[in-house]
N, C-alpha and C positions, 0 to 999 in steps of 0.2 A: 339462177341469176335474178329472178323477178324482184325479190325483196331488196337486193342490193341496188338494182336500178331505181326502185321506188325511193330508196333512201337518198340516192345521189340527186334525184330530181328535187327532193324536199330541201336540199341544201342550197340550190342555185339562188334563191332570193336573198341569201345572207350576203350582203355587201358592206364594205367599209369596216369599221372597227366594232367587233361584237364583244359585249361583256357577259353574254349568256348564250347558251345553246342547248338544243335537245337532240339526242340521237335516238331514233325510233327503229321499230321492227327488229329489235334484238332478241333472238330466239334464246340464246344462252350466253351468259355473261358472268365472269368472275373478277373481283376487284384486283386480283394479282395480274390480270391480263390488261392493265392500264398503267400509265405512269407519265411522269414529267420527263421531257427531254432537256437535261441539264448539261451545259457545256463546261469546259475545263475552268472557266472563270466563275463557275457556280451560278451563272445566269440561266434563266429558263427560256429556251428557244420555242418550246411548244409542248404538245402532249400526243400520246399515241393510245389507241384502243383496239383490242383484238377481241372479236366476238363471232359467234355462229349466227348466220342469217338464213340459212336454207338447208333442207335435206334434199340431196339429189339421188339419182338412180345409182345402182350398183354399190349401195351402202357408202356412198361418198358424202362429204359435208362441204358446204361452201361457207368460208369465213370471210369477214371483212377486216382489213387492217386500215384504220383511219388515222390520219395525222392532222392535227390542228396547230396553228401558230400560237404565240403566247397571248393573243387577244381573242382566242377561240374561234378564229376564222379557219375555214377548211382549206387545207393545202393539197391533200390527196386522199382518195379512198381506193384501195386495191382489193381485188378479189383473190382469194387464196383457196384452192380446192385440195382437200386431202381426205384420207380414209376415215371411216367411222371409228371412233375411239381415240383419235389423235387429240392430244391435249398440249396446251402451252405450259411448259414447266417453269420457265423464267424468261425474262427480257431484260435488255439493258442498252445503254447508248454510250459510246466512247468518244464522242465528238467528231467521229468519221462515219459511223454506221449505227443503225438501229437493228439489234440483233434479237431474234426469237429462237428459243430452244424448244423444239417440238419433239414429243415422244408418243409412241403408240405401243402399248404393252405386248402386242402381238408381233412386233417387228424386232429385228436384231440390229437396229441402227437408230441413232438419233439424227434429227435434221436441224441444221442451223440455216434459218431463213433470215436474210438481211436486206436492208434498204439503206440507200444513202440519204443525205440531208434533203434531197429533192424528192424523196419517196420512190426512187427508181430501184427496182429489185435487183439484187446482185445474185450471182450464181449460188445455188443451194449447195451446202456442204453436208455430206453424210459421214457420220462418225459411228464406226462399228461398235457394238456393245453386246455382251453376253446376255442371254435371256434372263438368267437369275439376277444379273445386275440391273436390267431394265425393270423387272418386277419390283425390286427393292426401291429403285428411283421413283417409279410412278406411284407406288403405294405411299411412299413417304411424302411426295409432293401433294398427293390428294388429301392428306390429313394435316398438312403444315403449309400454310400460304407463305410463311417467311422463309422456308428452306431455301438456301442459296446455293446454287450449283453453277451459276454464271456470273463472273466478275469482269467488268469493263476495265481495260487499260487504256487511258486517255491517249488518243491519236495513234495507237499502235495495234490493239487487237482485243481478245477476250480470253479469259481463262476458265476452263471447265473443271469442276471438282467432282470426280466420280468415285463411287464405291466399287471395289473389285473383290471378287472371290478367287483366291488361289488355294493354298493349303489352309490358310486362315483368311479373315477379312482384312483387306488392304485398301489402298486408295491409288488414284491416278489424277495428276494435274495435267491437263492437255491445253497447250497454248495455240490459239487460232489467230494468226495475224491478219490485219486489214490494211497494213501499210506496205505489203510486198515482201516483208522479211520471212525467214524460214520458221515453220512451226517446230514445236518440240513437245516432248512428254517427260514428266517426272513421276516415277512410280515408287511405291514402297517396295521393299525387297521381296522377291518371289518366294524365298525360302524362310521368310520370317516365322518364328514360332509364336509370335504374339499378335493379338488384334491391333491393327493400326488404323487410325483415322487421322484426317487433317482438316484444319479450319483456318483459312486465310483470314487475318484480321486487318490487313492492310495491303492493298494492291495499287501500285502506281506505275509510272512509265519506266522506273528504274528497277524496282524490287518488289518481290512478294514476301510478306512477313507472315508466317503460318505457324499455328500451334500443332505439333504432332503429338497425339495422345496414344499411349500404348497400355495394354492390359493383358494378363495371361489368358483370361477366358471372359465370356459374356457375363458371368456371374461374379467375377472377381471385384472386390471392393477397392483394390489397390490400382490407381491410375498414375502413370507417370507422364509428364509433359515436357516436351523439348521445343525450343524455338528454332525454326529454320528460316534463314534469309536467303532467298533464291533470286538470281539474276534473271530479269525478264528477257535479256537478249538471247540467252542460250539454255536457260533452265538449270544451270549449274548452281550448287549451293555455295554462297559466299562465306557464310559461317553458320554454325549452330551452337546452341547453348543449352545445357540442362541445368535447372535450378534444384540441386540435390537436397533431399529431405534432411539429411544428416548435417549438411554444411550451410546451405543457403536457400531454404524453401521459399518459393515465390509463385505467384499466379499473374501472368502478364494478360492484361485486358485490352490495352490500346497501344498502337504503334503509328508513328508517322515520320516522314523525312523533313528535316529542317531546311531552311533556305540554302544552307551550304552542304546539302546532301549528307548530313549526319543523322543517324537513325536513333530516334527517341523511343524507348520502351517504358510504358506506364503500367502500374498494377499494384498488387498488394503483397507485402512481405510478411513472413511468419517467423516464429521463434524456432531455433534449431531443434529438429526432431518432430516438429509439427508438420501436418499435412493439410493441404488446401481443401481436401474433401470432407475433413471432419473438424478442423480446428479454426478457432477465430484468429484473423490476422492481427498484427500489431500496428499496421498503418499502411500508408501509400508510399510508393517509391517512383523515382524518375531516373532512368539510366540512359546516358548519351554515349553512343557507339559510333566508330567509323565503320565503313562498309567491309573492313577486314575483321571486324569483331573486337577491336581493341576498345576498352572502356575508357572514354574521355573524361566523364564526370558522373557523379551520382548523388542523389539527395533522397533522404528518407524523412517522412512526415508521420509522426506518431499519432494515433487516435487520441491517446491519453494526454500528451504533453501539448499537442498543437491543435488538432481538429476539433475535438469535443469542447475545448475551452472557447474556441471562436463561435462554434455553433450555439452554446449555452448563452453567450453574451448576446447573440442575435435574437434568440427565442425567449430569453429572460426566464428560462426554466432548465432543469436538468435534462441532458440528452438521454433518450430512451435506451435502456439497457439492451445490449446485444443488437444495436442498430448497425446497419451497413449502408454503403452508397454504391450504386451502379452508375458508371459514367458511360454516356452514349457517344459523346463527341468531344474533341479538343479543338479550340479555335485560337489561332495566333492573331493578334491585332498588330496594327502598324507601329504601335509604341513598343512592341517586343514582348508584351504580357501575353500570358496564356489564360484562356477561360475553359474550365471543364464543366460540362453540362451533364447533370445526373439526377437520379431520384433516390430518395432514401427508402429503405425497406428493412423489415425484420422477419424472423421466422416465428410463427404463432400457431396455436392449435387450430385445427379445422373442424368446425362444428359439423359441416356436411360430411367430412371424412369419417369422423367418429360415429356419426349416426349410421353411415353406410356399413362400416365395419361391425357395428353392434347388430344391425339387421341381418347381415350375412352370417354372423355367429349363431344368432337365434334360429336361423333357418337351416343350420347345419352346414353351411358353406364355409369355404376357406378364404382368407384374405379380405378383400374390400378395398376401399379407396385409401389414399394416403392420409395419415392422421394430422399431418401439418400442412401449412400453406405459407406463402409469402404475402405479407401485408405491405403494400406499396403506398407510400404517403406523399411527402412534399417533393417538389422540384427544388433543386439546389445547384448553385453555381459557385465554383471555387475559382478564385483569381490567383495565378502564380506569376512571379516575375520571371525574367529570362534565365534565371538560375534555378527555377522551379521551387523557390521558397514560397510557402503559402502566405498571401497577403491579406486575403479577405474571403468571407463566406457570405452568400446571399441566399436566404431561404424564402420560397414562395409556397404558401400553403395551398393544398388542393385536396379533394376528397380521397378517401381510401379506396384502393383496388385490391382484389385478392386473387391469387393464382395458386391452385393446388400444387404441392410439391411433387417433383418427379420421384424423389425417394426421401423417405423419413430419415435415412441413415447418413445421407450426404450432407455437407455443410450448406449453410444458406448461400454462400458464394457460388458453389457449384450448381445449386438449383437455379440461382439467378441467371447464370450464364447459359443454361440450357433453356430456361423458360423465356429468355429474351428472344430466342428463335421461334417461339410460338406467339409472339406478340403480346407477352404478358404485361409489359410496362405501358405507361400512359404516354411516353415520349413518342412523337411522330417523326420529326426531322429538324434539322437546323439549316437555314438558308443563309448564304453569305452575300453581302454587298461589298466587294472587295474595293471598289473605286471610292466609296464613301466611308470605308472602315466601319461597317455596321454588320451585325448578324442578328437573326431572329430564330430563337429556339422555341419549338411548339409542342404543346401537350394537349391531350384530351382530358377534361376534368369533369367528373360527375359531382355537381354541387348539391349538397344536402342543405336546403334552406329552411329556416324556421318560419312557420306561419304561412308558407306558400309551397307550390309544387316544386319538387327537385328538378334541376335543369342540367342538361349536358352542354358544356361550353368548350370552345377551342381557345386555349390560353396560349398567348405569345409573349415571351420575354425578349425584349428588344435591347440590344446594346447599340448605343449611339452617342458619339462625342464623349466617350469615356464613361458614360453613365448607363445604368440599367433601368429599365421601366417595364410595365406590364400592360397588356391589352388582351381583350377577349371578345369572341363572337359567340353568341348562343346558337346552338344547333337544333334543328327540328328533330327531336328524338322519336317522333312518330313515323319518320321516313323508314322505308323497308331496309335499306342499306345505304351507308354514307361513307365517304372518305375525303380527307383533306389533302391537297397537293401543294407543293411550292408553286409560286407563280412569279410574274414579272415583279420587279422591285416594288416593295410597298404593298403587296397584295398576297392573298392566298386564293386557291381555287377549290370550291366545294363541289363534290360529285354526289349525286343522289340517284340510286338506282331503284326503279319501281318494277319488280318482277312481274306483277300482274299486268301492268300496262305495257311491259316490254320496252321500256325507254330509260334513258339516262339523261338527267338534267345536270348541266354544268353552269356555274356562274362564278365571277370573280368578286372577291370582297376586299375592300381597302382596309389596311392596318392603320392604327392611330399613331402616326410617326411625327414627331415634332419637327 
């Protein structure tokens, strides 16, 4: 307890409104073990930090869970003792509780440790898990900070997304309520002859919209996708839909509920007979459904006829061949318009991958790295009207980022959706100011400047009063580790972690809003 006690004493002098803060005596810290506490109105209420502060007897470890308010003032610091090897897999806030999913690869259960808004600890929940499932979960989480197994359901509970082994690989969605309602589970069939995985793309207080992916074997190149819409109340499927390759091939990438509880599916559509894993899409689609699965309306927007023409008008040049767009978020404004925030990318040859493969071949080895990569370029915002007709395209130039392809044989779209989970894109988050009808979309940009040293910047695209504008903050690229969080309206919060000094520096930065 000695380090935690020392840290609490150091905090006592901080009174009033703080715009910066330092957390010290942090023995072990990971960026995924911190986050903003965002309420259902998209306002930031504060921040949480989970880190190791001391090694105790009997191979135990003392952790600190610290909660700050939106001005970086201390609200609570709690001590949490657990076994050596215990790791925080994921955390989340659902407007009722702050939940930490803990795992230890030597155990046969997960622990859900939660706190209310006043940082009072709730009863710990233990979730049984098979040893082989635990090994897979902890190994994947250790190598992928973006891997999501915990999804908040506003004012209701949390959904766990777990991988299971039966006769084949399967999945289990486990609902843990925080509002007093009954828990439930939804699992893949025990007797399935296919490998089945599931990826929730939208989780809200009414439904879970998930992509179920199936394949015959680990090495099969054929993957089929089905949309499942699950009722949060009881875990029952409201409807499901397959986009058949022979009739209507599609790849759903985004989903959300409209104000009148209609489900909007967004994504890319393909030519009949094409497959999303290897063929180029024809354009974007928006499909509106009721919660029984009836299609109420649909709109298709062609790359050739609609999108590329608008992009070329904006850029004053031809659109790059085989270019794609990955959409991160969809925002509806008070006027009824929709803004889709994305980044452009294309599949290119990887010099590093080619060199690695050639070196491996010369040494008599097999394989090597992927020969291709995704080259990620500009930020882009599409404006749609309430019928999802494309009205405008706005392009913001930024430096190139590159991410090695997962597979050379898969389509750029498939690689993009997998690499997104590994943090490959420059997009960070979008924060909404509902009361003032504004939003802020944020990107990390590595600026290559002529005649001076290259700089790392935090770029914010601001929607305000029907107009889009741009602001940026330069980041100290010499910092050991940094991260940017959403903050109180008109601000962002910068975190810098110094591993050598064992401290975290936090400070709020104002955005240039008219």
